[in-house]
N, C-alpha and C positions, 0 to 999 in steps of 0.2 A: 703714338707710334703705331703703325699698321704692320702686321706680319701675317704670313700665310703658313699653314701647316697641312701637310699631306703625308701619307704613308701607304704601305702595302700596295705598291705599284705593280710588282710582280712581272717585270720585263722578262720575256722568254717563257711566258706561260704556255702550257701545252694545249689549252683549250681556247682561252680568250686571246685572239691574235695580238702579237706585240705591236703591229702596225696600228691596230685600233686603239690600244692602250696609249700609244704615243700621241695619236690624234686627239684623244680625250684630254691628255695632259696639256697639250698646246691650246686647245680650244677652251678648256675650263680654267686653267691656272695662268698660263703665259699670255695674258690678255692685256688690252689697253687699260682696262679698269684696274688692273693690279700693278701697273707700272710705278705707282707711288708707294709700293710696299718697301719696308726697310729690310726685311729678312724673309727668305723662303726656307722653311724647315722641311726636310724629308726624313721622317722619324722611323726609318727602318723598312726592310723588305723592299728595297728598290728593285731587286732581282727575285726571280722565282726559284731558280736552280743554277747549278754550275754549268756554264756554257763553254763549248769548244770554239776555237777560232774559225772553224769551217761552218759554224751555225749561221744561217742567213740572218737570223734575228740580231745577232751581234753586230752586223754591219749597219742595220737600221738603228740600233742602240747608239753606236758611235756617232752617227749623223745627228741623232736626237740630243745626245750629250753636248755636242758642239752648238746646237741651236739653243739649248738651255743655258749654257755658259754665256753665249752672246746676249741673250735676253737679260740675264742678270748683270752683265758688264755694262751694257748700254743704258740700263735703268738704275745703275748704282744700287743693286739689291745684293745683300749678303746671302750667300748660299751655304747652308749648314746641313750636312748629311750624317745620319746616325746608322751604325751597323744594326741590323735587325736580327732575325732568327738565323743562327749559323747554317742550318740546312737549306736556307733560301739564299742569303746574301753571299756567303763564302768570301767575304771581303773583296768582292768584285767592284765595289764603288771606288777602289783605288784607280780604276780606269778613268774615272771622272777627274781625279786629281792629276793623273799623268797628262791627260788631254789639256787641262788648264795650264799645266807647267810649260807646255811648248807653245802656248799662244802668245802673240805679241801683246795683246791687251788682255790681261788676266782678270778673272773674276775673284772677288774676295770669298774664297772657298775654304771650308774646314770640314774634315771628315773624322768623326769620332768612333773609334773602335773599342774604347774602354771607358769606364766611368771617369768623368772629368767635370770640372767647372770652368767655364770660359767667362772672362770679363771683356765686354765690348765697350771700350772707352768712349767712342763716338755717340753711343746710345746710353751710356752709364747703366748697363744692364749686366747682371750676373745670371748665367744660364747653366743649369745642371743637365748633363747627358748621361743616360744609362742604357746600354745595349741589352738586348734580350739574353736571357740565360747567363747573365754576368755573375750572379751570386744566388745561392740557394738557401741562404740563412739570413733572417731578418737582422739579427744582432751584428753579424759581420758586415752586412750592407750599410747599416747605420754608422758603424765604426768607420768605414771607408769614406762615407759622405762627410762625417764630422772632421776627418783628417783634411779633406779638401777645403771645407769651410774655414778651418783654422789657418790653412796655408794662405788663403785670401784675406784673412782677418775679418770675416763676416759671420753673422749668425743665421742668415737665410739667403736664398736666391730669389730672383725676380720671376724666372720662368723655368719649368722643367720639361725636358724632352725625353720621353722614355719609350721603350719597346718591351711589351710583356703584358701583364694583366694586373688589375686591382681585384681585391676580394669581391667587390660588388658584381664584377663581371663573371665570376665563377659560380655564383649561386645557382643551384639546380643542376650543375654538371657533375657527372659521375667521377671524373678525374680532372682535377684542376691544376695540380702541381704548385710550384712556387708562385706567390702573388705579392704585389706591393701592398703595403698597409695605408689605407686612406688617411687616417688621422695623423700619422707621422708626416706624410708628405704635405698635407695641408698646413702642418705646423712649421715647416721649413721653407715653403714656397709662398711668397707673398702674392704672386699673380696666378696665372693659369698653369695647370699641369696637363701636358699633352701626352697621350699614349697611343702607340700603334700596336698592332698584332691582331686584335679582333676586327673582323671586317664589317661590323655593325656600328653605326654611330650611336653614342650614348653620352650622357654626362651626369656627374654627381657633384654638386656644389661647384668647386673650381676645377674639377677634373673633367677633361674633355677627351673622349675617344672618338677621333674623326672618322674611323672606319676606312674601308678601302675606297680608292677612287673609282674602281671598276667592279663589275660583277665577275666573279671568277669560278663560280660553281652553282649548282642547283641549291635551292634553299636560301639564296641571298636576294630575296625579293625586295627588301627594304631599300630606300633611297641611298645612292652612293654619291660621294662628293669629297669636299675638303673644308677646312675651317679658316675663316678670316677673323683676326683679332684687330680691333680698332680701338686703341686706348684701353678702356676698361670693359668693353663690350665685345662679344664674339657672335659670329653667325656661321651656321652650317650652309654651305653653298652646294646645291645639288648638281651633280653631273647628269643632265637629262639625256645624254647620249650613251649612257652606260649600256654595256652589252646585255642582250636578252638571253636568259636561260628559262625556257618555258617547259614546265612539267605538265604532262597531260595524263590524267588518271582515267583509264578506260575500265568500265565494269560491265557486267552482263554480257550481252551479245556484241 
């Protein structure tokens, strides 16, 4: 099975133009090479902030959403969207659901706004979804996950799609807040664990942080892109058209 994972798209960003972000998404992810994918996961922060109806970016976003839905429908790709950080997404991905509902040819779309486990019979895969800031207590989080596992009659899931941070990502930071525990998730997920939120690509064992698709601020000089998983192997695919933020340090005269 081949699937794609991206996150932290930040449509409606105040500095990186939405038109550029959309072009990057189309040229990097919605390509001929990816038409054989089974699933496209967007693991949080599809939006940057709450948008008004008179915002010009919103009209571009509606056009893009229709393009995305058509791509997935025509190529039989399942589309799964996770709610990200509340102050970014504001549950605005409901727009994608509403657009899909009025289409004659609908995409297989699911939007997850709360912790849940999905079983996809056609692929025989169990997938765990957890939005950002869902829970701030490790014990309570594990209890909720265990309840979902019991409901499905399983002891583990095949894939996890998360938004937030793992402990290894917080090392050296003054304030880290709540973090997911690596060993626990590695014990209940048999395949890859995908996480959005941090804009830098990294991985630890089977944990993959794909980073943002685009540069959105200074200090993000590292490569941007998305992740492709093909059976038991994954690849980070760089977006070579990522926006440029150039910092020039001037000293002396």
